[in-house]
Residue, then its C-alpha position, 0 to 999 in steps of 0.5 A: m092111514y097116516s095117523y089116528s086118535k080117539v075122541w072122548a069129548g067132542p061137539k054136542v051134535f056128535g055127543e051120542e056117538l062118543p067116543y069115536t076115532v078121527c084119522v088123517v089119511d094120505l090119498d093115492e092122489g097125493l092129498r092128506l085129509g082128516s075125518r072120522l073113521l067109522d069102524a069100531v075096531e082099533p085101526e093101524v097106521g098104514a091101513r088102507v081105507t075107503l071114503v064113504c058119505v054119511h047123510y044127516t038131516d041137514a048135511t052130508l059128511f065124508f068119513f073113512e072106513l077100513d078097507g073090507a069093512r063093508k064085506n065084514k058087515a054083510 
């Protein structure tokens, strides 16, 4: 993870999910992408993340979560 920020006022469609975290991630392949971070814990710059897809009724979006987060939720 290159950087992150907490969003307190966002688009109406995500209003019920506020506040949420957005992050910028440097992929191993050399690309830098921005998206939401799904984890509720405070992230750290430099943390490894995994790309996950979230299905809404009208779209599928990609988000990131901290590595190991799924193992901790099980």
